[in-house]
Steps between C-alpha positions, in 0.01 A plus 500: 500500500621184673834658586328809639278275710801318641682823580206650687302212649780270616669762724159577647445132570837483676405797716156362582612145575858521631524829687214427744648154551834656590348721767269226631760224500634557852162579664351184352798291616464652846130418526554147368772437760244500781534174691301382800735351760265446792124494562535780757521634224866575435601595146825580324560725200812578299475855371647538152643835394471836673206658680543875445637551851781739408252720313266489798777611738583799280139614475379410846152380565339842458575493126454129448172357367641164608500607866137614484412161355689316774332705773167402344591133540612552861218730611335376817730197519787628713574240768531539873845348496695353786837369378841405637834540323848414622850458362723218624852612410733311734601241240695700243465222244122484530323822611124453496200733509181355648155651460139434606212682335218494755152572375271219381473214251553665162617389156877541488737548207871424475630726224829471310607810305808586292460854364737608223618800705525345847577199717308174473298433814236293671217664693166410654166674451155459649290470185167530678576866427463418130174308530634146544300260719505125558314458171660444162657829383287690251629678189484825698711344777758379251528841334552653845817291535673764287477734801662261747857640482357820648351347818774296672485467878845342541773353284866440416710586196792326331748739665400359840287791623175411675219710645168465681236749613289525816205722585542768767257753643629787285758587235557831324755581231347756267525862409829543312402665169830395342415132542245286320253305712467121510314250720607270782524186283694691233777551757547123517501464122759776466732331752462161333561635150786741565674446836820297515547553873326642806690826452377534142148414615500776760602756238227379266234511772579867564444601137121540509209625702296200617121497513353215704137579409461187286632276778572555867777693675807278475856454615756263349779265600766434238822300499768384259735206463795688653319503836378860494144578603280797585147588604363799308218709647332822387427719799373858481624533144850370573654169396638329809760226447565259787802275468579209726826453688416129533515230230121507484210744484124470547187712459125459533224763512620783720725794417836404647665840458247655738529229763750525784721193538374435853137503380534293185422167668150620585385551143483162330534138613604396149782752500612385844507134401688560173753722677563242773553212259725705274702629794538153652620354168723793410291549190602158367194323359483286188198499270321243714572695818367820345181324391462352848525847655244629252269219609551601864377853434230413245131571555202271453182623664163650411636852457823448311693218337849478354446509126854393421838439661805533278876467542746662259857363487688811392819317397357170381189631322293238680137584578270303729132587516209379714146630444209504743714376795547164326853450631491131414487597130800717412540613138863543391630721220829651391603830347822500299733741678774721362856394576 
């Protein structure tokens, strides 16, 4: 009887006690890695394990219960974004992407990921979308951290590819029945996880229909450590790729591909100022110079405020981050880069 008990009950105990622990191990480690870095508040999280992104890409959001859940979290919370992004590529040893997210004071998360089937990366998310406030995070908030790989707004991977998004007045890239459909933030995650260069990123960005209904219409600026860059826009169902002939590139909140060169200076003062500085310096700005330019074009008024300014060193892996226009308090990080 005792032997029968051991043969039947002990395996069941192993299943009940160990198997759930195996599947919960990485999620628990991820949640416990939450660290508050700044009273803004600014947090950091190290995501352990994968986050079902490859499966999501194959199914598309229409067949993904996860996507419906994420849209529930984001419903009614889409921001009226400003934003400035530029690539300083004149120094071949230290190309840098700079980015301002312009909206309002919101809880901000610096996220480190290293999926088993992709590149390690660092990205930034506005976690007001997930219910975070200035108060101590609740259990519900902490559980929501498991969604954060799916809502990046900019980032850089270990291969030296960086990307940032900006809102525009419209973007359309849907309707191909042979492609699955993903959202605007998923484009950034796909580039960070799988692109080893700008060229690879452009191919990956063309693989899916893109539905911006859970965010705003967007366009993107991406660059890599070899000095390549591109602005990607979705106009009338077509993907427009704009490359720069200069060792720099900039974008804000208007559709560049529809704007004549002689008219472009009339659209955005931030774009004009970034372009002038980058042209005058030949696109040679170090991390401090990039942050200084981000400060120049930041916003701090009743309608909109720069939530964060970040610089990504695409060769060095260096990251500098200022939140809430507090440029006297720069947070420094580093991502280990591939050789």
